[in-house]
LOLODREN-115388 format. One line per field, with one value per residue (C-alpha): residue in three letters; y, z negated, x. Coordinates in Angstrom, 2 decimals, always signed. Each point is the difference from the previous one (the first is absolute). Example, Ala and Ser with C-alpha at 12.3 -4.5 7.8 and 13.67 -1.06 7.14 Angstrom:
BEGIN
res = c(ALA:SER)
v = c(-4.50:+3.44)
w = c(-7.80:+0.66)
u = c(+12.30:+1.37)
//
This chain:
BEGIN
res = c(MET:THR:ALA:ASN:PRO:ASP:SER:GLU:PRO:THR:SER:THR:LYS:LEU:LEU:ARG:ALA:GLU:ILE:GLU:ARG:PHE:LEU:ALA:THR:ASP:ALA:PRO:GLU:VAL:LEU:SER:ILE:ARG:GLY:LYS:TRP:GLY:ALA:GLY:LYS:THR:TYR:ALA:TRP:ASN:SER:PHE:LEU:MET:LYS:ALA:LYS:ASP:THR:GLU:LYS:ILE:ALA:LEU:LYS:SER:TYR:ALA:TYR:VAL:SER:LEU:PHE:GLY:ILE:GLN:SER:LEU:ASP:GLU:LEU:LYS:TYR:ALA:VAL:PHE:GLU:ASN:THR:VAL:ASN:ALA:LYS:ASP:ILE:GLY:PHE:GLU:PRO:THR:ILE:GLU:GLY:LEU:LYS:GLU:ASN:ALA:ALA:ALA:VAL:LEU:LYS:ARG:ALA:GLY:LYS:HIS:SER:ILE:ALA:GLY:MET:LEU:SER:TYR:PHE:LYS:ASN:VAL:ALA:ASP:ALA:VAL:LYS:MET:VAL:SER:PHE:LEU:SER:VAL:THR:ARG:GLN:ILE:ILE:CYS:ILE:ASP:ASP:ILE:GLU:ARG:LYS:GLY:LYS:SER:LEU:ARG:THR:GLN:ASP:VAL:LEU:GLY:LEU:VAL:SER:LEU:LEU:ARG:GLU:ARG:ARG:LYS:CYS:LYS:VAL:VAL:LEU:ILE:LEU:ASN:ASP:ASP:GLU:LEU:GLU:GLU:ASP:ASP:LYS:LYS:GLN:LEU:ALA:LYS:PHE:GLN:GLU:LYS:VAL:ILE:ASP:SER:SER:LEU:LEU:PHE:ALA:PRO:THR:ALA:LYS:ASP:CYS:ALA:GLU:ILE:ALA:LEU:PRO:LYS:ALA:THR:GLY:PRO:LEU:ALA:HIS:LEU:ALA:LYS:HIS:CYS:VAL:ALA:LEU:GLY:LEU:SER:ASN:ILE:ARG:VAL:ILE:LYS:LYS:ILE:GLU:ARG:LEU:VAL:VAL:GLN:VAL:GLU:PRO:LEU:LEU:THR:ASN:TYR:ASN:SER:ALA:ILE:LEU:GLU:GLN:ALA:ILE:GLN:THR:LEU:THR:LEU:PHE:GLY:TRP:ALA:HIS:PHE:GLY:ARG:THR:SER:ASP:SER:ASP:VAL:SER:LEU:LEU:SER:TYR:ILE:LEU:LYS:HIS:HIS:GLY:ASN:GLN:TRP:PHE:GLY:PRO:PRO:ASP:PRO:ASP:LYS:LEU:SER:ASP:GLU:GLU:LYS:LYS:TRP:ALA:ALA:LEU:LEU:ASP:SER:TYR:SER:PHE:THR:ASN:VAL:ASP:ASP:LEU:ASP:LEU:VAL:LEU:LEU:ASP:ALA:VAL:ARG:ASN:GLY:PHE:ILE:ASP:VAL:GLU:ARG:LEU:GLN:HIS:ASP:ALA:GLU:ILE:LEU:ASP:GLU:LYS:HIS:LYS:ALA:ALA:GLN:SER:ASP:LYS:ALA:LEU:ASN:GLU:ALA:TRP:ARG:ARG:ILE:HIS:ASP:SER:PHE:ASP:ASP:ASN:GLU:ASP:GLU:ALA:LEU:ASP:GLY:LEU:VAL:THR:ALA:TYR:THR:GLU:ASN:ILE:GLN:VAL:VAL:THR:PRO:GLY:ASN:LEU:GLU:ALA:LEU:MET:VAL:LEU:LEU:LYS:ASP:LEU:GLY:HIS:ASP:ASP:LEU:ALA:ARG:GLU:GLY:LEU:THR:PHE:PHE:MET:GLN:GLU:ARG:LYS:GLU:GLU:ASP:ARG:ASN:PHE:TYR:ASP:ILE:GLU:ASN:HIS:PRO:PHE:ARG:SER:GLN:SER:PRO:ASP:PRO:ASP:MET:LYS:LYS:ALA:PHE:ASP:GLU:ARG:LEU:ALA:THR:PHE:LYS:ILE:ASP:VAL:VAL:PRO:ALA:ASP:ILE:LEU:LYS:ARG:ILE:GLY:GLU:HIS:GLN:ALA:TRP:SER:SER:SER:ASP:ILE:ALA:ALA:LEU:SER:ALA:LEU:SER:ALA:ALA:ASP:TYR:LYS:SER:LEU:PHE:LYS:THR:LEU:ARG:GLY:PRO:ALA:MET:ARG:THR:ALA:VAL:ARG:ALA:ALA:LEU:GLY:PHE:GLU:ARG:ILE:SER:ASN:ARG:GLY:GLY:GLU:TYR:ASP:SER:ILE:ILE:ASN:ASN:ALA:ARG:GLN:ALA:LEU:GLU:GLU:ILE:ALA:ALA:GLU:SER:PRO:LEU:ASN:LYS:ARG:ARG:VAL:ARG:TYR:LEU:ILE:GLY:ALA:PRO:PRO:ALA:GLU:ARG:GLN:ASN:VAL:PRO:ASN:ALA:GLY:VAL:ASN:ARG:ASP:GLU:GLY)
v = c(-43.28:-2.68:-0.16:-3.78:-1.35:-3.46:+1.40:+1.60:-1.36:-2.17:+2.44:+2.85:-2.09:-0.89:+3.62:+1.22:-2.49:+0.95:+3.76:-0.43:-1.93:+2.62:+2.92:-1.66:-0.13:+2.62:-2.33:+1.64:-1.79:+0.49:-1.33:-0.02:-0.09:-0.80:-0.15:+1.25:+3.55:+0.58:-3.28:+1.95:-0.20:+3.55:-0.13:-3.20:+1.36:+3.21:-1.91:-2.38:+2.85:+2.00:-3.03:-0.52:+3.67:-0.15:-3.08:+1.48:-2.85:+2.04:-0.35:+3.00:+3.56:+1.68:-0.72:+1.41:-0.82:+0.97:-0.58:-0.14:+1.32:+2.66:+0.03:+0.43:-0.32:-1.51:+3.46:+0.56:-3.39:+0.66:+3.35:-1.50:-2.56:+2.80:+2.26:-2.70:-1.40:+0.13:-1.30:-3.51:+1.26:+2.36:-2.76:+0.60:+3.79:+2.03:+1.49:+3.53:+3.14:-0.58:-3.50:+1.28:+2.57:-2.77:-2.06:+3.01:+0.64:-3.61:+0.50:+3.12:-1.79:-3.03:+1.99:+2.72:+3.77:+0.35:-2.62:+1.79:+3.33:-1.50:-1.20:+3.39:+1.02:-2.71:+0.79:+3.05:-0.30:-2.19:-1.66:-1.39:-1.18:-1.72:-1.62:-1.36:-1.53:-0.88:-3.66:-0.14:-0.07:-3.07:-2.84:-2.81:+0.53:-1.72:+1.12:-1.00:+0.55:-0.40:+0.15:-1.12:-0.77:+3.66:+1.63:+2.67:-1.05:+1.38:-2.07:-3.54:-2.96:-1.14:+3.44:-0.30:-3.47:+1.31:+2.69:-2.57:-2.15:+2.99:+0.77:-3.53:-0.56:+3.39:+1.84:-3.05:+0.68:-2.32:+0.53:-1.29:+0.12:-0.03:-0.68:-1.49:-1.80:-0.86:+3.71:+0.63:+0.89:-2.85:+1.57:+0.54:-3.62:-1.16:+2.30:-1.23:-3.64:+0.63:+1.77:-1.12:-3.05:+2.19:+2.77:-1.50:-2.27:-1.01:+0.22:-0.55:-0.30:+1.50:-1.46:+0.15:-1.52:+2.11:-1.07:+0.97:+3.44:+0.63:-0.84:+2.21:+2.98:-0.30:-1.42:-0.93:+1.31:+0.35:+1.40:+1.42:-0.72:-3.66:-0.03:+1.63:-2.67:-2.74:+1.46:+0.48:-3.69:-0.95:+1.90:-1.37:+3.55:-0.29:+3.63:+1.86:+3.42:-0.63:-1.25:+3.14:+2.23:-1.83:+0.22:+3.80:+0.07:-2.40:+2.17:+3.05:-1.75:-1.67:+3.08:+1.08:-3.25:-0.84:+1.33:-2.38:-3.73:-1.85:-1.89:+3.27:+0.49:-3.66:+0.48:+3.13:-1.86:-2.90:+2.43:+2.15:-3.12:-1.21:+3.36:+0.92:-3.27:+0.54:+3.66:+0.24:-3.35:+0.95:-0.46:+3.34:+2.97:-1.35:-3.42:+0.25:-3.41:-1.48:+3.06:+0.09:-3.67:+0.59:+2.98:-1.78:-3.37:+0.96:+3.46:+1.57:-1.88:-3.44:-2.97:-2.84:-1.26:+0.44:-2.81:-1.83:-0.76:+3.74:+0.67:-0.02:-2.28:+2.94:+1.07:-3.54:+0.23:+3.33:-1.44:-2.93:+2.33:+2.39:-2.96:-1.33:+3.57:+0.18:+3.21:+0.07:+3.50:+3.63:+2.33:+3.79:-0.16:-2.09:+2.61:+2.71:-2.20:-0.63:+3.74:+0.22:-2.63:+1.74:+3.59:-0.42:+1.77:-0.88:+1.84:-0.02:+1.33:-2.65:-2.75:+0.76:+0.57:-3.48:-1.46:+1.38:-1.69:-3.30:+0.44:+0.29:-3.19:-1.84:+1.23:-1.16:-3.39:-0.42:+1.02:-2.47:-2.69:+0.83:-0.11:-3.31:-1.57:+1.16:-1.59:-3.26:-0.34:+0.08:-2.53:-2.30:-2.15:-1.44:+1.24:+1.44:+3.42:+2.42:+2.74:-0.20:-0.10:+2.93:+2.06:-0.58:+0.95:+3.19:+0.97:-0.58:+2.17:+2.74:+0.15:-0.08:+2.02:+2.20:-2.93:-1.66:+0.08:+0.25:-3.67:-0.87:+1.96:-1.72:-3.44:+0.84:+1.39:-3.03:-2.33:+1.95:+0.12:-3.69:-0.74:+2.27:+3.01:+2.62:+2.80:-0.73:+0.02:+3.44:+1.26:-1.13:+1.78:+3.25:-0.25:-0.66:+2.99:+2.28:-1.20:+0.08:+3.27:+1.57:-2.48:+1.24:-0.51:-3.15:-1.75:+0.23:-0.84:-3.63:-0.60:+0.76:-1.71:-2.73:-2.51:+0.83:-2.80:-0.67:+0.90:+2.27:+0.16:+2.41:+1.93:+0.44:+0.98:+2.58:+1.53:+0.07:+1.46:+2.75:+0.84:-0.16:+2.52:+2.57:+0.28:+2.62:-1.78:+1.65:-2.09:+0.07:-1.68:-0.39:-2.01:-2.21:-0.75:-0.61:-2.51:-1.75:-0.17:-1.47:-2.46:-0.67:+0.42:+2.67:+0.73:+1.32:+3.35:+0.10:-0.60:+2.60:+2.58:-0.76:-0.09:+3.44:+1.49:+1.72:-0.25:+3.40:-1.35:-2.95:+2.25:+2.26:-3.02:-1.70:+3.21:+0.74:-3.39:-0.96:-3.17:-3.36:+1.72:+1.33:-3.33:-1.91:+2.38:-0.25:-3.79:-0.40:+2.21:-1.92:-3.36:-0.34:-0.78:-3.56:-0.54:-1.69:+0.42:+3.43:+2.54:+3.45:+1.71:-1.79:+1.17:+3.56:-0.33:-1.60:+2.46:+3.13:-1.21:-0.80:+3.35:+1.73:-1.90:+0.79:+3.71:-0.22:-1.85:+2.74:+2.67:-0.83:-2.71:-0.83:-0.51:-2.12:-2.23:-0.10:-1.08:-2.63:-1.31:-0.31:-1.54:-0.83:+1.47:+1.43:-2.45:+1.74:-0.45:-3.63:-0.80:+1.48:-0.75:-3.65:-0.79:+3.60:+0.48:+0.79:-0.32:-2.38:+0.83:+3.60:+1.16)
w = c(+17.93:+2.59:+2.61:+0.07:-3.35:+0.78:-0.09:-3.43:-3.12:-2.12:-2.91:+2.35:+1.85:-3.24:-1.17:+3.38:+0.04:-3.51:+0.71:+3.26:-1.87:-2.77:+2.41:+2.29:-2.57:-2.13:-2.98:-3.16:-1.22:-1.45:+1.72:-1.74:+1.96:-2.24:+0.82:-0.87:+0.59:+3.67:+1.16:+2.39:-1.72:+0.83:+3.41:+0.88:-1.34:+2.03:+3.14:-0.15:-0.97:+3.08:+2.23:-1.39:+0.60:+3.58:+0.69:-1.87:-2.48:-3.18:-1.40:-2.36:+1.27:-2.53:-1.40:-2.74:-0.84:-3.47:-1.58:-3.80:-0.18:-2.72:-0.46:-3.70:-0.38:+1.43:+0.95:+2.08:+1.63:+0.76:+1.59:+1.96:+1.51:+0.96:+1.31:+2.18:+1.51:+3.80:+2.67:+1.09:+3.51:-1.52:-1.76:+0.60:-0.28:-3.14:-1.68:+1.22:-1.40:+2.37:-1.36:-3.57:+0.87:+1.43:-3.15:-2.18:+2.10:-0.54:-3.77:+0.07:+2.06:-2.29:-3.24:+1.22:-0.15:-3.16:-1.82:+0.95:-1.07:-3.36:-0.47:+0.60:-3.59:-1.00:+2.67:+1.10:+3.66:+2.63:+0.80:-3.54:+0.15:+3.34:-1.30:-3.00:+2.07:+3.06:-0.92:+0.66:+3.74:-0.25:+1.10:+2.55:+1.14:+0.05:-2.66:-0.19:-3.40:+0.24:-2.38:-3.12:-1.67:+0.48:-1.60:-2.67:-3.60:-1.11:+2.47:-1.18:+2.36:-1.55:+0.75:+3.63:+0.21:-1.67:+2.64:+2.75:-1.44:+0.04:+3.60:+1.03:-2.11:+0.05:+2.97:+2.33:+0.98:+1.25:-2.01:+0.77:-2.78:+0.97:-2.83:-1.09:-3.14:-0.95:-0.55:-2.28:-3.63:-2.43:-1.22:+3.58:+0.87:-2.90:+1.06:+3.60:-1.09:-2.24:+2.54:+3.44:+0.15:-0.72:+2.41:+2.84:+2.48:+2.09:-0.92:+2.54:-0.73:+2.92:-0.09:+3.53:+0.82:+1.35:+3.52:-0.74:-1.27:+3.03:+2.30:-1.99:-0.31:+3.50:+2.26:+3.52:-0.78:+2.95:+0.49:-3.15:-2.12:+1.02:-1.36:-3.19:-0.36:+0.47:-2.70:-2.42:+0.32:-0.44:-3.30:-1.16:-0.20:-0.92:-0.86:+2.74:-1.59:+0.09:+3.59:+1.08:-1.68:+1.82:+3.24:-0.26:-0.27:+2.91:+2.15:-0.89:+0.66:+3.31:+2.29:-1.62:+0.96:+3.39:+1.93:-1.73:+0.24:-0.90:-2.74:-1.95:-0.22:-0.94:-2.79:-1.18:-0.21:-1.90:-2.42:-0.50:-0.75:-2.60:-1.67:+0.23:-1.68:-2.72:-0.61:+0.57:-1.64:-3.30:-3.20:-1.32:+1.04:-2.11:+1.67:+2.39:-0.70:+3.48:+1.79:-2.40:+0.73:+3.76:-0.20:-2.39:+1.72:+3.60:+0.13:+2.66:-1.15:+0.21:-0.56:+0.28:-2.27:-3.77:-2.29:-1.05:-3.43:-0.74:+0.93:-2.16:+0.96:+1.55:+1.96:+1.32:+1.44:+1.61:+1.42:+1.56:+1.41:+1.55:+1.49:+1.64:+1.05:+1.78:-1.80:-0.51:-0.87:-0.27:+2.56:+0.38:+2.07:-2.73:-2.61:+2.04:+0.14:-3.75:-0.58:+2.31:-2.06:-3.26:+1.11:+2.46:+2.90:+2.52:+0.40:+3.80:+0.50:-2.23:+1.46:+3.58:-0.84:-1.52:+2.80:+2.59:-1.77:-0.08:+3.62:+1.05:-1.90:+1.70:+3.41:-0.70:-1.16:+3.11:+2.20:-1.73:+0.54:+3.70:+0.39:-1.88:+2.12:+3.15:-1.17:-0.80:+3.68:+0.63:-2.65:-0.67:+3.12:+2.95:+2.51:+3.32:-0.89:+0.12:+1.90:-2.18:-3.25:+1.01:+1.17:-3.37:-1.86:+1.97:-0.39:-3.77:-0.30:+2.19:-1.93:-3.41:+0.77:-3.10:-2.35:+2.12:-1.92:+1.59:-0.90:+1.81:+3.04:+0.12:-0.22:+2.99:+2.03:-0.68:+1.06:+3.19:+1.00:-0.77:+2.38:+2.72:-0.52:-0.66:+1.71:-2.03:-3.18:+0.83:+0.95:-3.41:-1.68:+1.83:-1.02:-3.62:-0.15:+1.41:-2.28:-3.16:+0.68:-3.21:-2.26:-2.37:+0.23:-2.14:+2.41:+2.78:-2.18:+1.13:-1.89:-3.32:+0.81:-2.61:+2.70:+2.53:+2.07:+0.19:+3.71:+0.93:+3.58:+1.80:+1.78:-3.23:-1.94:+2.63:-0.04:-3.79:-0.34:+2.48:-1.92:-3.29:+1.30:+0.51:-3.73:-2.07:-2.85:-3.39:-1.77:-3.79:-0.96:-3.62:+1.06:+2.28:-2.76:-2.49:+2.34:+0.72:-3.71:-0.88:+2.90:+1.17:+3.59:+2.65:+3.70:+2.61:-0.17:-3.76:+0.62:+2.77:-2.32:-2.90:+2.17:+1.33:-3.50:-0.94:-3.31:-0.88:+0.72:-2.33:-2.68:+0.13:-0.01:-2.97:-2.03:+0.75:-1.13:-3.64:-2.07:+1.69:+3.37:-0.08:-1.07:+2.64:+2.76:-0.96:-0.26:+3.25:+1.94:-1.31:+0.20:+3.68:-1.17:-0.64:+3.73:+1.36:+3.74:-0.07:+2.78:-0.02:-0.82:-3.37:-0.73:+0.66:-2.67:-2.51:+0.55:-0.12:-3.11:-1.76:+0.96:-1.41:-3.30:-0.21:+0.40:-2.67:-2.33:+0.48:-1.19:-3.70:-2.40:-0.75:+3.65:+0.43:-2.82:+1.55:+3.40:-1.62:-1.92:+3.21:+2.43:-1.94:+0.43:+3.39:+2.21:-0.76:-3.74:+0.41:+1.52:-2.97:-3.01:-0.88:-0.41:+0.79:+0.56:-1.74:-3.76:-0.39:-3.68:+0.74:+0.56)
u = c(-79.16:+0.50:-2.70:-0.27:-1.33:+1.38:+3.54:-0.44:+1.69:-2.29:-0.18:-0.88:-2.57:-1.81:-0.04:-1.21:-2.86:-1.13:+0.17:-1.92:-2.70:-0.04:-0.45:-2.54:-2.84:-1.73:-0.36:+1.44:+3.11:+3.48:+3.13:+3.40:+3.27:+2.96:+3.69:+3.47:+1.18:+0.71:-1.56:-2.21:-3.37:-1.05:+1.63:-1.88:-3.31:+0.32:+0.99:-2.98:-2.31:+1.05:-0.46:-3.51:-0.80:+1.26:-2.13:-3.02:-0.14:-0.48:-3.51:-0.07:+0.24:+2.32:+3.43:+2.26:+3.60:+1.25:+3.39:-0.09:+3.55:-0.05:-3.80:-0.73:-3.79:-3.15:-1.27:+3.14:-0.49:-3.66:+0.74:+2.92:-2.39:-2.42:+2.77:+1.58:-3.17:-0.08:-2.32:+0.98:+0.72:+2.65:+1.94:+3.70:-0.32:+0.57:-3.10:-0.73:-1.63:-2.89:-0.46:+0.08:-2.66:-2.17:+0.47:-0.87:-3.09:-1.03:+0.38:-2.19:-2.61:+0.03:-0.09:-2.35:+0.51:-2.08:+2.09:+3.22:-1.48:-0.92:+3.58:+1.58:-0.62:+2.49:+2.64:+1.94:-0.99:-1.58:+3.33:+0.30:-3.61:+0.57:+3.15:-1.89:-2.80:+2.10:+0.11:-3.74:+0.70:+2.23:-2.24:-0.01:+3.57:+3.38:+2.47:+3.66:+1.65:+3.77:+2.97:-1.87:+3.32:+1.05:-3.04:+0.38:+0.55:-3.37:-2.00:-0.73:-0.19:-3.27:-1.51:+1.04:-1.52:-3.15:-0.35:+0.66:-2.79:-2.36:+0.87:-0.83:-3.11:-1.70:+1.48:+0.06:+3.61:+2.72:+3.20:+3.49:+2.61:+3.69:+2.43:+3.28:-1.14:+3.61:+0.66:-2.99:+0.61:-0.71:-3.26:-1.13:+0.80:-2.17:-2.84:+0.23:+0.00:-3.01:-2.23:+1.14:-2.28:-3.02:+1.00:+2.09:-1.76:+3.04:+3.68:+2.78:+3.72:+1.89:+3.53:+1.43:+3.38:+2.85:-1.02:-3.61:+1.08:+2.17:-2.90:-2.38:+2.34:+1.50:-2.73:+1.05:+3.50:+2.36:+3.48:+1.60:-3.09:+0.18:+3.57:-1.30:-2.68:+2.61:+2.26:-2.92:-0.85:+3.67:+0.12:-3.36:-1.36:-3.67:-0.73:-1.82:+0.60:+3.73:-0.19:-1.87:+2.60:+2.78:-1.97:-0.06:+3.79:+0.43:-2.27:+2.13:+3.30:-0.92:+0.13:+3.28:+1.74:-1.51:+3.02:+2.41:+0.60:-3.20:+1.85:+0.32:-3.76:-0.41:+2.56:-1.81:-3.32:+1.57:+1.64:-3.11:-2.04:+2.48:+0.58:-3.69:-0.99:+2.61:-0.94:-3.76:-0.70:+1.61:-1.97:+1.27:+2.16:+2.84:-0.04:+2.94:+1.52:-0.50:+1.38:+2.94:+0.69:-0.07:+2.36:+2.37:+0.26:-0.77:+1.54:+2.21:+3.09:-1.58:+2.30:-2.49:-2.79:+0.37:+1.11:-3.22:+1.51:+0.11:-3.64:-3.11:-2.88:-1.83:+3.10:+0.40:-3.52:+0.86:+3.22:-1.89:-2.64:+2.53:+1.84:-3.17:-0.83:+3.41:+0.95:+3.76:+1.15:-1.05:+1.60:-0.19:-3.18:-1.64:+0.90:-1.74:-3.10:+0.19:-0.08:-3.02:-1.82:+0.86:-0.58:-2.87:+1.76:+2.69:+3.30:-0.12:+3.54:+1.59:-2.17:+0.93:+3.67:+0.27:-2.14:+2.44:+2.92:-1.86:-1.04:+3.64:+0.80:-2.85:+1.12:+3.55:-1.25:-2.13:+2.92:+2.31:-2.59:-0.24:+3.80:+0.27:-2.72:+1.79:+3.26:-1.82:-0.87:+3.75:+1.00:-2.96:-0.12:+1.91:-2.60:+1.05:-1.37:+2.93:-1.80:-3.09:+2.00:+2.23:-2.96:-1.68:+3.16:+0.60:-3.67:+0.14:+3.12:-1.48:-3.29:+1.69:+3.13:-0.40:+0.73:+2.70:+3.30:+3.45:+0.42:-3.24:+1.14:+3.37:-1.61:-2.21:+2.92:+2.16:-2.81:-0.74:+3.67:+0.49:-2.86:+1.44:-2.28:+2.69:-1.92:-3.11:+2.11:+1.43:-3.46:-1.26:+2.92:-0.79:-3.66:+0.99:+2.38:-2.69:-2.80:+2.16:+1.82:-1.34:+1.80:+2.73:+3.74:+0.11:-2.35:+2.60:+3.03:+0.32:+3.20:-1.67:-3.28:-0.69:-0.95:+2.71:+1.47:+3.71:+0.08:-2.92:-1.20:+2.36:-2.75:-1.89:+3.14:+0.90:-3.50:-0.13:+3.51:-0.86:-3.16:+1.93:+2.50:-2.76:-0.65:+1.78:+1.77:+0.02:+2.60:+0.10:+3.31:-1.05:-3.05:+2.10:+2.54:-2.80:-1.65:+3.32:+0.80:-3.37:-0.43:+3.56:-1.19:+0.50:-0.37:+2.38:-1.82:+0.71:+3.72:+0.05:-1.57:+2.37:+3.16:-0.88:+0.36:+3.25:+1.83:-1.46:-3.50:+0.55:+1.45:-3.04:-2.33:+1.65:+0.05:-3.64:-1.35:-0.51:-0.24:-0.75:-0.50:+3.56:+1.52:-2.00:+1.15:+3.70:+0.00:-1.97:+2.46:+3.02:-1.73:+0.92:+3.57:-1.19:-0.62:+3.14:-0.52:-1.57:+0.19:+1.55:-3.29:-0.06:+3.58:-1.12:-2.69:+2.39:+2.84:-2.16:-1.83:+3.30:+1.48:-3.09:+0.37:+3.71:-0.75:-2.71:+2.41:+2.60:-2.39:+0.33:+1.16:-3.64:-0.85:+3.12:-1.23:-3.52:+1.33:+2.25:-3.01:-2.03:+2.52:+3.15:+3.48:+1.06:+1.96:+3.33:-0.47:-1.08:+3.40:+1.92:-2.22:-0.72:-3.72:-0.89:-3.66:-3.21:-0.14:-2.93:-0.32:-0.87:-3.56)
//
């Protein structure tokens, strides 16, 4: 809990004051702490109890905590109180065998050896006799009875309240009841309403806000846990059990992501909070509606917010909440975290693989930002600051060289040369070529670069062409023709590769291909005929492709018909036969 009471939430402050009062006197009484599941009733009670123990402000000398979960009878409850009784100075520690022996010794002393001996005729052994009379030792102590709504079916609420009344009136005990009365069965609610005024002296409703719960569950939170607290409040998460479950996952994830960009850990915490709230806060195992909504409308292929007219009223509330929570879409890292929430363990290999991919994106984004800011010093003023602006630009390029594109490099070189810094421009080019020497062939193919300029810097073009020439080219003519046929675009290297093919090469190529791939290749090779001012290398492609088709057509009447269907009649036939060409009615 927070050390300064004045900084506590109001609901927590009121509960703390009442518990401190309750523990500080030995007057028998019954205190009830009510609240919803996960609100932090037990957590708050234990926290204030420990603080009272540490400051020696507990009047009675013994304490027992008992959960009614699964307890079926009063005898079980009585023995559980006896079994879990510890000295007040041992509050916070689990009951031990030594403690149980001490409690049993107290029973024997209280009952007397002769009384126990007289009982043995009714029991199999001393242990059964001690168990039967163990409740005799329960007197003048604090007893916490928790989870009343989760008691066994055979144990009635009115019987529990009757025992509580006995403990107060005859055993001079102080009893605290912790319950979620909304979850009681109807009969139990009626029994509680009927007897609570006679049995319960003080009843507190503990209903902390989301901010209260975050401060209770994550006291003095710093670092990642402070981010968790912030996200819990943003979602309105007022269930301390859920917060603690999410906290465990955050604590596990943090060391796995510390070596990456800090934004990745922040994303992980935001995602774990959302998915943890959706999963751990479900009313039943089959309630997956919120998670399903998130994955459907904010999945990997996210195309903006869903159409409000197509959402249910509940989905509209979720949409508004996710919008205010600034959660746009689920990426691969989020899916790993969802599995962690569902399965209870983290796939470390997948998590770090996806974190590395995100880390590279963040680095690229930061580098782009640095380059853009450097260029703004060039363009955004009329200050006399050439040296300063150029120094900043060169520094930005040097520090972020791994994300500098050929287009970026050319822009820098043009600027430096325009301002009379040719040597600095060439020095930058040399540095770039050294630092990016591991790039592939396409990187250095300026002519085919999508952002190439009409007249690239000559020094840069020379350096790139020399590096390009060092790569071994594995030309696949079918791929070149396919690309030309589909995009109607080609490069000088494409033409050089195609013009180097002989008629025999084209014949083999055309006969190897099938279906649309074959037709695309033939029409792409002959399509250069439409270029009026073409060079000799284009004629080589056209002539060799036509010769290949003529040889194929000569192989059989069927192939002759196939070639005619593809490209029309040969030129010689076109001169002699009117309207010769492809029969458009065929096929």
